[in-house]
Steps between C-alpha positions, in 0.01 A plus 500: 500500500680477165482768230271288279249466786517877561428571132201261500367662819551846351313397183198400711508831687578727203377330182560681168149650484583711806828631355428688178642847567444528876428220743141505618609493864733797444214694338266422791761608756605812305140619494438405865199288405312304761405133498182537294659736246809282473297190425302686233828595330638147540204326341463752218873470425503122470159414352620467137783262587363300790132447585312716249143584597549344846760765584272774367223377730743505792598859412131586479439346845781706655379812318147453639648468851707815445199696374299390802784599734539845341126565510491416872781742592 
């Protein structure tokens, strides 16, 4: 794989909206967040620059699942 292909692949994995001051993935890992919590952070982080209200609805869906899970513990 050439360097140009690696950069393009990296751009798809880490687009600019995930890299403001700390990468979203690094934040999720640093705070030991689970799958549901991580997806909430991901969709909230990118909603302004990617899918708008659709991403907010996705975050809401994951949040509802998380609330249900916590209530059932």
